C-alpha positions, 0 to 999 in steps of 0.5 A, a space after each residue: 735205840 734208833 728211830 727205826 727200832 722206835 718205828 718197829 716197836 710201834 708197828 709190832 705193838 699189837 703183836 707184842 701185846 698179844 704175845 707178851 714179848 718184846 718183839 713179835 717174832 715167833 718160832 715156827 713149830 717144827 717136829 723134833 726141832 721145836 722142843 724145850 731147849 729152842 723154844 725157851 731159848 727163843 722166848 727168853 731172847 725176846 721172841 715167842 717160842 712155840 713147842 711142836 706137839 706133832 705126833 706127841 702123845 699127851 704124856 710126852 706133851 705134858 713132860 715137854 711142856 713142864 721141861 720148857 717151863 722150867 727153862 723159860 722165863 717168858 711166855 711160850 706157846 704150843 702147837 697142836 695139829 687138828 688131825 691128831 687122834 688125841 686132840 682132846 686129851 692134848 687140849 687137856 694138857 695144855 689147860 692143865 699147865 695153864 699154857 698161855 697160847 695154843 696154836 692150831 694147825 692143819 684145817 678147821 678144828 673139830 667142834 668144840 675145840 676152840 671153845 675148850 681152849 679158850 675156856 682154859 684162859 689160853 689165847 687161840 691162834 690158828 693158821 689160815 691158808 685162804 681168805 675164806 678160812 680166815 674169816 671162818 676162823 674169826 667167826 669161830 673165835 680164833 684170837 689171832 691168825 698165822 698166814 703161812 705161804 708155800 715158801 715155808 718148810 715142812 707141810 704146806 699149802 699151794 699159795 705163796 706168802 706174798 700173794 696171801 699177804 695182799 689177799 687176807 691182810 687188807 681185809 681182816 688186819 683191822 679186826 684180828 692180829 695177823 702173823 706172817 710166816 713162810 720164806 722169812 729170812 731177813 728183817 727187810 721182809 719183816 718190815 714190809 709185812 708189818 707195814 702191810 698191816 701184820 702185827 708180827 712174824 713167824 720163822 722156823 728155817 732161820 732158827 734151825 742152825 741156832 746153838 740152842 737147836 738140838 738138831 744133829 750136826 749133819 742136819 745143820 750142815 745141810 742147811 748151811 750148804 743149801 740154796 733156796 732152789 734145793 728146798 723142793 716140794 713132794 710129789 703126790 702120786 695118787 689123787 685119792 691120797 690127798 697128801 699135803 705137800 711137804 717142802 724139804 731139801 732134795 735127797 734120796 728121801 724124795 724117791 722113798 716117799 713116792 714108794 711109800 705112797 705106791 705101798 699105801 695106795 695099793 693097800 687102799 686097792 686091796 681094802 686092807 686100810 680105810 682112807 683115814 688110816 691111810 692118811 695117818 700112815 702117811 703122817 707117821 711116815 713123815 714123822 719117822 723120816 723127819 726124825 731119822 734126819 733131825 735126831 740121827 743125822 741121816 740126811 740122805 734117807 731122812 727128811 730134811 724139811 726146810 723152807 726156801 729161806 734156807 739159802 740165807 742160813 749161812 752159820 751156826 749162831 745163838 738164838 739171841 743173835 738171830 733175833 737181834 739181827 732180824 731186829 736190826 735189819 727191820 729197823 734199818 729198813 724202816 729208818 731208810 724210808 724216812 
């Protein structure tokens, strides 16, 4: 190991201690993609895999955790969406399996959720897309924060990773472990965020073309062909439908989503559905569109969710190689600084 690798271990120490891993590199939770095979591969290669619960039922999550635990020799986590209608039951499932880390995504969790997760013995991580929310989550008992910028794939907020890191890290990094996500494709960026005070990072897009990822060959080919500018944002058509923007590769699906929004807006106009149901319909639409692309390989009318770092994905390779490359790049960058 070089002096750069030693420095990298020092900078990641709080993160690796928190996660129980060799390297503080988390796998982003991507619906249909972050399942037993990829999650266990990331953990076994020295990173930290995270199951994407997404729209899973408690029964499906139960099976996924059990199958991941059979494959993983190292710790892994579970990502839960706060707006899931069965969040309480999903928390019970993670507790029953003794999941070591639960990641909450999608805004402030409902009352009691944080307490119940922590009562099970799990460490709680939460997404903080703004400084005010970071402080609130810290007061509520979060054990670590993930700061994800708009360069990421899938559902995102409006602010870039570099701005969020500058805004949040200097204020909270001494008091709570912070992981940075969104637009990270190389080790040099990892080194820079660690030097700013982060304890680790989270990458999603970079792991999609891992050999162990179950995504369809067409989905992976789309990633390998794409450049950063191909990963664009969905457009919100109706201000009454607070649709969280989604970043995905441009295709016919982009137009289909606009049609879906108009359809749901018409249902709202006619009083056929309430606002909560309308938002749920949009979420279910995304889950279906993503499955068409990831599982069925329909990259034209499916949703090919990808972050802007997709331009740095150039080939299919094993998870262990991806992590080794990121680590070596980060170590070389740190060593070059002297």
